[in-house]
LOSEFI-763297 format. One record per residue: chain; x, y, z of N, C-alpha, C in turn. Coordinates in nm, 2 decimals. Layout:
% residues N
(site A (X Y Z) (X Y Z) (X Y Z))
...
***
This chain:
% residues 268
(site A (-9.40 7.97 0.73) (-9.49 7.86 0.72) (-9.43 7.75 0.64))
(site A (-9.34 7.79 0.54) (-9.29 7.69 0.45) (-9.19 7.60 0.52))
(site A (-9.11 7.66 0.62) (-9.01 7.58 0.68) (-9.07 7.46 0.77))
(site A (-9.17 7.48 0.85) (-9.23 7.37 0.93) (-9.28 7.26 0.83))
(site A (-9.34 7.30 0.72) (-9.40 7.20 0.63) (-9.28 7.12 0.57))
(site A (-9.17 7.18 0.54) (-9.06 7.11 0.48) (-9.00 7.02 0.58))
(site A (-8.99 7.06 0.71) (-8.94 6.97 0.81) (-9.03 6.85 0.83))
(site A (-9.16 6.87 0.83) (-9.25 6.76 0.84) (-9.24 6.66 0.73))
(site A (-9.22 6.71 0.61) (-9.20 6.63 0.49) (-9.08 6.55 0.50))
(site A (-8.97 6.61 0.55) (-8.84 6.53 0.56) (-8.86 6.42 0.66))
(site A (-8.92 6.45 0.78) (-8.94 6.35 0.88) (-9.03 6.24 0.83))
(site A (-9.13 6.27 0.75) (-9.22 6.16 0.69) (-9.14 6.07 0.60))
(site A (-9.05 6.14 0.51) (-8.97 6.06 0.42) (-8.87 5.97 0.49))
(site A (-8.81 6.02 0.60) (-8.72 5.93 0.68) (-8.80 5.82 0.74))
(site A (-8.92 5.84 0.79) (-9.00 5.74 0.85) (-9.03 5.63 0.74))
(site A (-9.07 5.67 0.62) (-9.10 5.58 0.52) (-8.98 5.49 0.48))
(site A (-8.86 5.56 0.48) (-8.74 5.48 0.45) (-8.71 5.38 0.56))
(site A (-8.74 5.41 0.68) (-8.71 5.31 0.79) (-8.81 5.20 0.78))
(site A (-8.93 5.22 0.73) (-9.03 5.12 0.73) (-9.00 5.01 0.62))
(site A (-8.93 5.06 0.51) (-8.90 4.97 0.40) (-8.82 4.84 0.44))
(site A (-8.72 4.86 0.52) (-8.63 4.74 0.55) (-8.70 4.63 0.62))
(site A (-8.77 4.65 0.73) (-8.84 4.54 0.80) (-8.95 4.48 0.71))
(site A (-9.02 4.56 0.63) (-9.13 4.51 0.54) (-9.07 4.43 0.43))
(site A (-8.95 4.47 0.39) (-8.88 4.38 0.28) (-8.84 4.25 0.34))
(site A (-8.79 4.25 0.47) (-8.76 4.12 0.53) (-8.88 4.03 0.54))
(site A (-9.00 4.09 0.58) (-9.12 4.02 0.59) (-9.16 3.96 0.46))
(site A (-9.15 4.03 0.35) (-9.18 3.98 0.22) (-9.09 3.87 0.17))
(site A (-8.96 3.88 0.21) (-8.86 3.78 0.18) (-8.91 3.65 0.26))
(site A (-8.96 3.66 0.38) (-9.00 3.55 0.45) (-9.12 3.48 0.38))
(site A (-9.21 3.56 0.32) (-9.32 3.50 0.25) (-9.27 3.42 0.13))
(site A (-9.17 3.47 0.06) (-9.11 3.40 -0.06) (-9.05 3.27 -0.01))
(site A (-8.98 3.28 0.10) (-8.91 3.15 0.15) (-9.02 3.05 0.19))
(site A (-9.12 3.10 0.26) (-9.23 3.00 0.30) (-9.29 2.94 0.18))
(site A (-9.33 3.02 0.08) (-9.39 2.96 -0.04) (-9.29 2.86 -0.11))
(site A (-9.16 2.90 -0.11) (-9.06 2.81 -0.18) (-9.06 2.67 -0.11))
(site A (-9.09 2.67 0.02) (-9.09 2.54 0.09) (-9.19 2.44 0.03))
(site A (-9.30 2.50 -0.02) (-9.41 2.42 -0.09) (-9.35 2.36 -0.22))
(site A (-9.28 2.44 -0.29) (-9.22 2.40 -0.42) (-9.12 2.28 -0.39))
(site A (-9.04 2.30 -0.29) (-8.95 2.19 -0.25) (-9.02 2.06 -0.22))
(site A (-9.13 2.07 -0.14) (-9.21 1.96 -0.11) (-9.27 1.89 -0.23))
(site A (-9.32 1.97 -0.33) (-9.37 1.91 -0.45) (-9.27 1.83 -0.52))
(site A (-9.14 1.87 -0.52) (-9.03 1.80 -0.58) (-8.98 1.69 -0.50))
(site A (-9.04 1.67 -0.38) (-8.99 1.56 -0.29) (-8.87 1.60 -0.21))
(site A (-8.82 1.72 -0.22) (-8.70 1.76 -0.14) (-8.74 1.82 -0.01))
(site A (-8.78 1.73 0.08) (-8.84 1.77 0.21) (-8.74 1.83 0.30))
(site A (-8.61 1.79 0.29) (-8.50 1.85 0.37) (-8.50 2.00 0.34))
(site A (-8.50 2.04 0.21) (-8.49 2.18 0.18) (-8.62 2.25 0.22))
(site A (-8.73 2.18 0.22) (-8.86 2.24 0.26) (-8.85 2.28 0.41))
(site A (-8.80 2.19 0.49) (-8.78 2.22 0.63) (-8.69 2.34 0.66))
(site A (-8.58 2.34 0.59) (-8.48 2.44 0.60) (-8.54 2.58 0.56))
(site A (-8.62 2.58 0.46) (-8.68 2.70 0.41) (-8.78 2.76 0.52))
(site A (-8.85 2.67 0.59) (-8.95 2.72 0.69) (-8.87 2.76 0.81))
(site A (-8.76 2.70 0.85) (-8.67 2.74 0.96) (-8.62 2.88 0.93))
(site A (-8.57 2.91 0.80) (-8.53 3.04 0.77) (-8.64 3.14 0.78))
(site A (-8.76 3.10 0.74) (-8.87 3.19 0.75) (-8.90 3.23 0.89))
(site A (-8.88 3.13 0.98) (-8.90 3.15 1.13) (-8.80 3.25 1.18))
(site A (-8.67 3.23 1.14) (-8.57 3.33 1.18) (-8.59 3.47 1.13))
(site A (-8.64 3.48 1.01) (-8.67 3.62 0.96) (-8.79 3.68 1.03))
(site A (-8.89 3.59 1.07) (-9.00 3.64 1.14) (-8.96 3.69 1.28))
(site A (-8.86 3.63 1.34) (-8.81 3.68 1.47) (-8.73 3.80 1.46))
(site A (-8.67 3.83 1.34) (-8.59 3.95 1.32) (-8.66 4.08 1.28))
(site A (-8.76 4.06 1.19) (-8.82 4.18 1.13) (-8.88 4.27 1.23))
(site A (-8.95 4.22 1.33) (-9.01 4.30 1.43) (-8.91 4.37 1.51))
(site A (-8.81 4.30 1.55) (-8.70 4.36 1.63) (-8.63 4.47 1.56))
(site A (-8.60 4.45 1.43) (-8.53 4.55 1.35) (-8.62 4.67 1.34))
(site A (-8.75 4.65 1.32) (-8.84 4.76 1.30) (-8.85 4.85 1.43))
(site A (-8.85 4.78 1.54) (-8.85 4.86 1.67) (-8.71 4.93 1.69))
(site A (-8.60 4.86 1.65) (-8.47 4.92 1.67) (-8.45 5.04 1.59))
(site A (-8.49 5.04 1.47) (-8.47 5.16 1.38) (-8.59 5.25 1.38))
(site A (-8.69 5.22 1.47) (-8.81 5.30 1.48) (-8.89 5.30 1.34))
(site A (-8.90 5.18 1.29) (-8.97 5.17 1.16) (-9.10 5.09 1.16))
(site A (-9.16 5.09 1.28) (-9.28 5.01 1.30) (-9.40 5.08 1.23))
(site A (-9.49 5.01 1.18) (-9.61 5.07 1.11) (-9.73 4.97 1.12))
(site A (-9.85 5.02 1.10) (-9.97 4.94 1.10) (-9.96 4.84 0.98))
(site A (-9.91 4.89 0.87) (-9.90 4.80 0.75) (-9.80 4.68 0.78))
(site A (-9.69 4.71 0.85) (-9.60 4.61 0.88) (-9.66 4.50 0.98))
(site A (-9.74 4.55 1.07) (-9.80 4.46 1.16) (-9.90 4.36 1.09))
(site A (-9.98 4.42 1.00) (-10.07 4.33 0.93) (-10.00 4.24 0.83))
(site A (-9.89 4.29 0.77) (-9.82 4.21 0.68) (-9.75 4.10 0.75))
(site A (-9.70 4.12 0.87) (-9.64 4.02 0.95) (-9.74 3.90 0.97))
(site A (-9.86 3.93 1.01) (-9.96 3.83 1.03) (-9.99 3.75 0.91))
(site A (-10.00 3.82 0.80) (-10.03 3.75 0.67) (-9.91 3.66 0.63))
(site A (-9.79 3.70 0.66) (-9.67 3.62 0.64) (-9.67 3.50 0.72))
(site A (-9.71 3.51 0.85) (-9.71 3.40 0.94) (-9.82 3.30 0.89))
(site A (-9.93 3.35 0.84) (-10.03 3.26 0.79) (-9.98 3.17 0.68))
(site A (-9.90 3.23 0.59) (-9.85 3.15 0.47) (-9.73 3.06 0.52))
(site A (-9.63 3.12 0.59) (-9.51 3.05 0.62) (-9.53 2.94 0.73))
(site A (-9.62 2.96 0.82) (-9.63 2.87 0.93) (-9.77 2.80 0.94))
(site A (-9.85 2.84 0.85) (-9.98 2.78 0.84) (-10.00 2.69 0.71))
(site A (-10.00 2.76 0.60) (-10.03 2.69 0.47) (-9.91 2.61 0.44))
(site A (-9.78 2.66 0.44) (-9.67 2.59 0.40) (-9.64 2.46 0.47))
(site A (-9.64 2.46 0.61) (-9.62 2.33 0.68) (-9.73 2.23 0.65))
(site A (-9.85 2.28 0.64) (-9.96 2.19 0.61) (-9.94 2.12 0.47))
(site A (-9.90 2.19 0.37) (-9.88 2.13 0.24) (-9.76 2.04 0.24))
(site A (-9.65 2.08 0.31) (-9.53 1.99 0.32) (-9.57 1.86 0.38))
(site A (-9.64 1.86 0.49) (-9.68 1.74 0.56) (-9.78 1.66 0.48))
(site A (-9.87 1.73 0.40) (-9.96 1.66 0.32) (-9.89 1.58 0.21))
(site A (-9.80 1.64 0.14) (-9.72 1.58 0.04) (-9.63 1.46 0.09))
(site A (-9.59 1.48 0.22) (-9.51 1.37 0.27) (-9.58 1.25 0.32))
(site A (-9.69 1.27 0.40) (-9.76 1.16 0.46) (-9.91 1.17 0.46))
(site A (-9.97 1.29 0.48) (-10.11 1.30 0.50) (-10.19 1.26 0.37))
(site A (-10.13 1.27 0.25) (-10.21 1.24 0.13) (-10.24 1.09 0.13))
(site A (-10.17 1.01 0.20) (-10.20 0.86 0.21) (-10.32 0.84 0.29))
(site A (-10.36 0.93 0.37) (-10.48 0.92 0.46) (-10.61 0.96 0.39))
(site A (-10.60 1.01 0.26) (-10.72 1.05 0.19) (-10.78 1.17 0.24))
(site A (-10.91 1.17 0.25) (-10.99 1.29 0.29) (-10.96 1.33 0.43))
(site A (-10.93 1.23 0.52) (-10.90 1.26 0.66) (-10.77 1.34 0.67))
(site A (-10.67 1.31 0.59) (-10.55 1.38 0.59) (-10.57 1.52 0.55))
(site A (-10.65 1.55 0.44) (-10.68 1.68 0.40) (-10.76 1.76 0.51))
(site A (-10.85 1.69 0.58) (-10.93 1.75 0.68) (-10.84 1.80 0.80))
(site A (-10.74 1.72 0.83) (-10.64 1.76 0.94) (-10.57 1.88 0.90))
(site A (-10.53 1.89 0.77) (-10.46 2.01 0.72) (-10.55 2.13 0.73))
(site A (-10.67 2.12 0.69) (-10.77 2.23 0.70) (-10.78 2.28 0.84))
(site A (-10.80 2.19 0.93) (-10.82 2.22 1.08) (-10.70 2.30 1.13))
(site A (-10.58 2.25 1.09) (-10.45 2.32 1.14) (-10.45 2.46 1.08))
(site A (-10.47 2.48 0.95) (-10.46 2.61 0.89) (-10.56 2.71 0.95))
(site A (-10.68 2.66 0.97) (-10.79 2.74 1.03) (-10.75 2.79 1.17))
(site A (-10.69 2.70 1.25) (-10.64 2.73 1.38) (-10.53 2.84 1.38))
(site A (-10.44 2.83 1.28) (-10.34 2.93 1.27) (-10.40 3.07 1.24))
(site A (-10.50 3.07 1.15) (-10.57 3.19 1.12) (-10.64 3.25 1.24))
(site A (-10.71 3.17 1.32) (-10.78 3.21 1.44) (-10.68 3.27 1.54))
(site A (-10.57 3.20 1.55) (-10.46 3.24 1.65) (-10.41 3.38 1.61))
(site A (-10.38 3.40 1.48) (-10.33 3.53 1.44) (-10.43 3.64 1.45))
(site A (-10.56 3.61 1.42) (-10.67 3.71 1.44) (-10.68 3.75 1.58))
(site A (-10.67 3.66 1.68) (-10.67 3.69 1.82) (-10.55 3.77 1.86))
(site A (-10.44 3.74 1.80) (-10.32 3.82 1.83) (-10.33 3.97 1.79))
(site A (-10.39 3.99 1.67) (-10.41 4.13 1.62) (-10.51 4.20 1.71))
(site A (-10.60 4.13 1.77) (-10.70 4.20 1.86) (-10.64 4.23 1.99))
(site A (-10.55 4.14 2.05) (-10.50 4.16 2.18) (-10.37 4.24 2.19))
(site A (-10.31 4.27 2.07) (-10.18 4.33 2.07) (-10.18 4.48 2.11))
(site A (-10.30 4.54 2.12) (-10.30 4.68 2.16) (-10.33 4.70 2.31))
(site A (-10.32 4.60 2.39) (-10.35 4.61 2.53) (-10.23 4.68 2.60))
(site A (-10.25 4.72 2.73) (-10.15 4.79 2.81) (-10.04 4.69 2.85))
(site A (-9.91 4.73 2.85) (-9.81 4.64 2.90) (-9.83 4.59 3.04))
(site A (-9.79 4.47 3.06) (-9.80 4.41 3.20) (-9.70 4.29 3.21))
(site A (-9.70 4.23 3.33) (-9.62 4.11 3.35) (-9.65 4.00 3.25))
(site A (-9.77 4.00 3.20) (-9.82 3.90 3.11) (-9.75 3.91 2.97))
(site A (-9.67 4.01 2.95) (-9.60 4.02 2.82) (-9.50 3.91 2.80))
(site A (-9.46 3.85 2.92) (-9.36 3.74 2.91) (-9.42 3.61 2.86))
(site A (-9.55 3.61 2.83) (-9.62 3.49 2.79) (-9.70 3.51 2.67))
(site A (-9.71 3.41 2.58) (-9.80 3.41 2.47) (-9.93 3.34 2.52))
(site A (-10.04 3.38 2.45) (-10.17 3.31 2.47) (-10.18 3.20 2.37))
(site A (-10.15 3.08 2.42) (-10.14 2.96 2.33) (-10.00 2.96 2.27))
(site A (-9.98 2.86 2.18) (-9.85 2.84 2.11) (-9.84 2.94 2.00))
(site A (-9.73 3.02 1.98) (-9.73 3.11 1.86) (-9.72 3.03 1.73))
(site A (-9.76 3.10 1.62) (-9.77 3.03 1.49) (-9.63 2.98 1.44))
(site A (-9.52 3.05 1.46) (-9.39 2.99 1.41) (-9.36 2.86 1.49))
(site A (-9.38 2.86 1.62) (-9.36 2.73 1.69) (-9.45 2.62 1.65))
(site A (-9.58 2.66 1.62) (-9.67 2.56 1.57) (-9.63 2.50 1.44))
(site A (-9.58 2.59 1.35) (-9.53 2.54 1.22) (-9.42 2.44 1.23))
(site A (-9.33 2.46 1.33) (-9.21 2.37 1.35) (-9.27 2.24 1.42))
(site A (-9.36 2.25 1.51) (-9.41 2.13 1.58) (-9.48 2.03 1.49))
(site A (-9.56 2.08 1.39) (-9.63 1.99 1.30) (-9.53 1.92 1.21))
(site A (-9.41 1.99 1.19) (-9.31 1.93 1.10) (-9.22 1.83 1.18))
(site A (-9.23 1.82 1.31) (-9.15 1.74 1.39) (-9.14 1.59 1.35))
(site A (-9.25 1.52 1.32) (-9.24 1.38 1.27) (-9.15 1.37 1.15))
(site A (-9.17 1.46 1.05) (-9.09 1.46 0.93) (-8.94 1.48 0.97))
(site A (-8.91 1.58 1.06) (-8.78 1.61 1.10) (-8.71 1.49 1.16))
(site A (-8.79 1.42 1.25) (-8.73 1.30 1.32) (-8.70 1.19 1.23))
(site A (-8.78 1.18 1.12) (-8.76 1.07 1.02) (-8.63 1.10 0.95))
(site A (-8.58 1.22 0.95) (-8.46 1.25 0.87) (-8.33 1.25 0.96))
(site A (-8.35 1.21 1.09) (-8.24 1.20 1.18) (-8.20 1.06 1.21))
(site A (-8.10 1.04 1.30) (-8.06 0.91 1.35) (-8.13 0.87 1.47))
(site A (-8.24 0.95 1.52) (-8.31 0.91 1.64) (-8.42 0.81 1.61))
(site A (-8.44 0.78 1.49) (-8.56 0.69 1.46) (-8.51 0.55 1.47))
(site A (-8.49 0.51 1.60) (-8.44 0.37 1.62) (-8.55 0.27 1.61))
(site A (-8.67 0.31 1.65) (-8.78 0.22 1.65) (-8.88 0.25 1.53))
(site A (-8.95 0.15 1.49) (-9.05 0.18 1.38) (-9.16 0.26 1.43))
(site A (-9.18 0.37 1.37) (-9.29 0.46 1.42) (-9.41 0.46 1.32))
(site A (-9.53 0.46 1.37) (-9.64 0.46 1.28) (-9.68 0.60 1.25))
(site A (-9.63 0.66 1.15) (-9.65 0.80 1.11) (-9.80 0.83 1.07))
(site A (-9.87 0.72 1.04) (-10.01 0.74 1.00) (-10.09 0.78 1.12))
(site A (-10.04 0.75 1.24) (-10.10 0.80 1.37) (-10.03 0.92 1.43))
(site A (-9.90 0.92 1.42) (-9.82 1.02 1.49) (-9.85 1.16 1.42))
(site A (-9.85 1.16 1.29) (-9.86 1.29 1.21) (-10.00 1.36 1.24))
(site A (-10.11 1.28 1.23) (-10.24 1.35 1.26) (-10.24 1.39 1.41))
(site A (-10.18 1.31 1.50) (-10.18 1.35 1.64) (-10.11 1.48 1.67))
(site A (-9.99 1.50 1.60) (-9.92 1.62 1.61) (-10.00 1.74 1.56))
(site A (-10.07 1.72 1.44) (-10.15 1.82 1.38) (-10.26 1.86 1.48))
(site A (-10.34 1.77 1.53) (-10.45 1.80 1.61) (-10.41 1.86 1.75))
(site A (-10.30 1.81 1.81) (-10.25 1.86 1.93) (-10.20 2.01 1.91))
(site A (-10.12 2.03 1.81) (-10.07 2.16 1.78) (-10.19 2.26 1.75))
(site A (-10.29 2.22 1.68) (-10.40 2.30 1.65) (-10.47 2.35 1.78))
(site A (-10.49 2.25 1.87) (-10.55 2.29 2.00) (-10.47 2.39 2.08))
(site A (-10.33 2.37 2.07) (-10.24 2.45 2.15) (-10.25 2.60 2.09))
(site A (-10.26 2.60 1.96) (-10.26 2.74 1.89) (-10.38 2.82 1.94))
(site A (-10.50 2.76 1.94) (-10.62 2.84 1.98) (-10.65 2.84 2.12))
(site A (-10.57 2.76 2.20) (-10.60 2.76 2.35) (-10.55 2.88 2.42))
(site A (-10.58 2.90 2.54) (-10.53 3.01 2.63) (-10.42 2.96 2.72))
(site A (-10.36 2.85 2.67) (-10.24 2.79 2.75) (-10.13 2.89 2.74))
(site A (-10.07 2.93 2.86) (-9.96 3.03 2.86) (-9.83 2.96 2.82))
(site A (-9.76 3.02 2.72) (-9.63 2.97 2.68) (-9.53 3.09 2.68))
(site A (-9.41 3.06 2.71) (-9.31 3.16 2.72) (-9.29 3.23 2.59))
(site A (-9.29 3.37 2.59) (-9.26 3.45 2.47) (-9.12 3.47 2.45))
(site A (-9.03 3.47 2.55) (-8.89 3.49 2.54) (-8.86 3.63 2.48))
(site A (-8.95 3.73 2.51) (-8.93 3.86 2.46) (-8.86 3.96 2.56))
(site A (-8.88 3.93 2.68) (-8.83 4.02 2.78) (-8.74 3.95 2.88))
(site A (-8.64 3.88 2.83) (-8.55 3.80 2.91) (-8.44 3.90 2.96))
(site A (-8.42 3.90 3.10) (-8.32 3.99 3.16) (-8.20 3.91 3.19))
(site A (-8.09 3.95 3.13) (-7.96 3.88 3.14) (-7.86 3.97 3.22))
(site A (-7.80 3.92 3.32) (-7.70 3.99 3.40) (-7.58 4.02 3.31))
(site A (-7.52 4.13 3.33) (-7.40 4.17 3.24) (-7.29 4.06 3.25))
(site A (-7.27 4.01 3.36) (-7.15 3.91 3.38) (-7.18 3.78 3.31))
(site A (-7.31 3.75 3.28) (-7.34 3.63 3.21) (-7.36 3.64 3.06))
(site A (-7.35 3.76 3.01) (-7.37 3.79 2.87) (-7.28 3.71 2.78))
(site A (-7.15 3.70 2.82) (-7.05 3.62 2.74) (-7.09 3.47 2.73))
(site A (-7.15 3.42 2.84) (-7.19 3.28 2.83) (-7.31 3.26 2.74))
(site A (-7.40 3.36 2.74) (-7.52 3.36 2.66) (-7.47 3.36 2.51))
(site A (-7.38 3.45 2.48) (-7.33 3.46 2.34) (-7.26 3.33 2.30))
(site A (-7.19 3.27 2.39) (-7.12 3.14 2.36) (-7.23 3.04 2.33))
(site A (-7.33 3.03 2.41) (-7.44 2.94 2.39) (-7.51 2.95 2.26))
(site A (-7.53 3.08 2.22) (-7.60 3.11 2.09) (-7.51 3.06 1.98))
(site A (-7.38 3.09 1.98) (-7.28 3.05 1.88) (-7.28 2.90 1.87))
(site A (-7.27 2.83 1.99) (-7.27 2.69 2.00) (-7.39 2.62 1.93))
(site A (-7.51 2.68 1.97) (-7.63 2.63 1.92) (-7.64 2.64 1.76))
(site A (-7.60 2.75 1.71) (-7.61 2.77 1.56) (-7.50 2.69 1.49))
(site A (-7.39 2.67 1.56) (-7.28 2.58 1.51) (-7.33 2.44 1.49))
(site A (-7.39 2.39 1.60) (-7.45 2.25 1.60) (-7.56 2.24 1.50))
(site A (-7.64 2.35 1.48) (-7.75 2.35 1.39) (-7.70 2.34 1.25))
(site A (-7.58 2.40 1.22) (-7.53 2.39 1.08) (-7.47 2.25 1.06))
(site A (-7.42 2.18 1.16) (-7.35 2.05 1.15) (-7.46 1.94 1.15))
(site A (-7.55 1.95 1.25) (-7.65 1.85 1.27) (-7.79 1.91 1.26))
(site A (-7.83 1.97 1.15) (-7.95 2.05 1.15) (-8.08 1.98 1.20))
(site A (-8.11 1.86 1.15) (-8.24 1.80 1.18) (-8.24 1.74 1.32))
(site A (-8.12 1.69 1.36) (-8.11 1.64 1.50) (-8.13 1.75 1.60))
(site A (-8.07 1.87 1.58) (-8.08 1.98 1.67) (-8.22 2.04 1.67))
(site A (-8.29 2.04 1.55) (-8.42 2.09 1.55) (-8.52 2.00 1.62))
(site A (-8.50 1.87 1.61) (-8.58 1.77 1.68) (-8.56 1.78 1.83))
(site A (-8.44 1.80 1.88) (-8.42 1.81 2.02) (-8.48 1.94 2.07))
(site A (-8.47 2.05 1.99) (-8.53 2.18 2.03) (-8.68 2.17 2.04))
(site A (-8.74 2.10 1.94) (-8.89 2.08 1.95) (-8.93 2.00 2.07))
(site A (-8.86 1.90 2.11) (-8.89 1.82 2.23) (-8.87 1.91 2.36))
(site A (-8.76 1.99 2.36) (-8.74 2.08 2.47) (-8.85 2.18 2.49))
(site A (-8.89 2.23 2.37) (-9.00 2.33 2.38) (-9.13 2.27 2.43))
(site A (-9.16 2.15 2.39) (-9.28 2.08 2.44) (-9.27 2.05 2.60))
(site A (-9.15 2.02 2.64) (-9.12 2.00 2.78) (-9.13 2.12 2.86))
(site A (-9.11 2.24 2.80) (-9.12 2.37 2.87) (-9.26 2.42 2.89))
(site A (-9.35 2.36 2.81) (-9.49 2.41 2.82) (-9.55 2.39 2.96))
(site A (-9.53 2.28 3.02) (-9.58 2.27 3.16) (-9.51 2.36 3.26))
(site A (-9.38 2.39 3.23) (-9.31 2.48 3.32) (-9.36 2.62 3.30))
(site A (-9.39 2.66 3.18) (-9.45 2.79 3.16) (-9.59 2.81 3.22))
(site A (-9.66 2.70 3.22) (-9.80 2.70 3.28) (-9.79 2.73 3.43))
(site A (-9.70 2.65 3.50) (-9.69 2.67 3.64) (-9.63 2.81 3.68))
(site A (-9.53 2.85 3.60) (-9.47 2.98 3.62) (-9.58 3.09 3.60))
(site A (-9.66 3.08 3.50) (-9.77 3.18 3.48) (-9.86 3.18 3.60))
(site A (-9.90 3.06 3.65) (-9.99 3.06 3.76) (-9.93 3.12 3.89))
(site A (-9.80 3.10 3.90) (-9.73 3.16 4.02) (-9.73 3.31 4.01))
(site A (-9.70 3.37 3.89) (-9.70 3.51 3.87) (-9.84 3.57 3.88))
(site A (-9.93 3.49 3.84) (-10.07 3.54 3.85) (-10.12 3.56 3.99))
(site A (-10.08 3.47 4.08) (-10.11 3.48 4.22) (-10.04 3.60 4.28))
(site A (-9.91 3.62 4.24) (-9.83 3.73 4.30) (-9.89 3.87 4.26))
(site A (-9.95 3.87 4.14) (-10.00 4.00 4.08) (-10.15 4.01 4.09))
(site A (-10.21 3.92 4.17) (-10.36 3.91 4.17) (-10.42 4.05 4.22))
(site A (-10.36 4.11 4.32) (-10.41 4.23 4.37) (-10.40 4.35 4.27))
(site A (-10.29 4.35 4.20) (-10.26 4.45 4.10) (-10.36 4.44 3.98))
(site A (-10.39 4.32 3.94) (-10.47 4.29 3.83) (-10.62 4.26 3.86))
(site A (-10.66 4.30 3.97) (-10.80 4.27 4.02) (-10.90 4.32 3.92))
(site A (-10.87 4.43 3.85) (-10.97 4.49 3.76) (-10.98 4.42 3.63))
(site A (-10.86 4.35 3.59) (-10.86 4.29 3.46) (-10.91 4.15 3.47))
(site A (-10.94 4.09 3.36) (-10.99 3.95 3.36) (-10.87 3.86 3.38))
(site A (-10.89 3.75 3.46) (-10.78 3.66 3.49) (-10.73 3.58 3.37))
(site A (-10.82 3.55 3.28) (-10.78 3.46 3.17) (-10.72 3.53 3.05))
(site A (-10.71 3.67 3.05) (-10.66 3.74 2.94) (-10.50 3.73 2.94))
(site A (-10.45 3.71 2.82) (-10.30 3.72 2.81) (-10.28 3.82 2.69))
(site A (-10.15 3.86 2.68) (-10.12 3.96 2.58) (-10.01 3.90 2.49))
(site A (-10.02 3.90 2.36) (-9.92 3.86 2.27) (-9.84 3.98 2.23))
(site A (-9.71 3.96 2.22) (-9.62 4.07 2.19) (-9.53 4.03 2.08))
(site A (-9.51 4.10 1.97) (-9.42 4.07 1.86) (-9.28 4.08 1.91))
***
């Protein structure tokens, strides 16, 4: 009887060790997200943006690493949502408030509150829907994910730091418009690509790797210009994802006749 108990204990210890790494990455993401607020307080908005970008990269890695090393846990799932709330909800709202929205008085603060509340609602819905059965809808998010939302609300600030600002822009209108639009996209049921289950042919893998290296190389050389272009490309892809979802929905209508048509599933 002692031997099975010892084996179970060893397995449990190994499981706990595997859980530590992804959770540590998640906590590092929290620290980086909070640090962006400190940069914004000091007027260093470039560093604030870079901090949130790093938090987004870590957010994309911790879940994948957890699944790769079989270190997923319920604590990690909840911790990831809380991290997203800080790094892509509270932090971007404060950064933009210190940059522009504080000049709009109470309306600027109201816009920040609306955005943060929408991020919280989006994450709460994610936690509820993440236990559903796998389906073709795994390729889509329900609404815009919180990391993308955090980058989108920062887009006016990012554009102001690039050479694309050829014309005089009225940021007093553009910034609240981005906040309100992004808030609606977060809580909407608008289908957006999740990019979680992309199938790449073996012969095209080398081109994919080259594209990734090229993208990050350009990101290091022209960070704010590349981020601005990426944000615009993402916005342009939203209509494409909508029509693609509708097409797949018609193709799978018979298979999903029992399920509700408007339900989507979020996948980390």
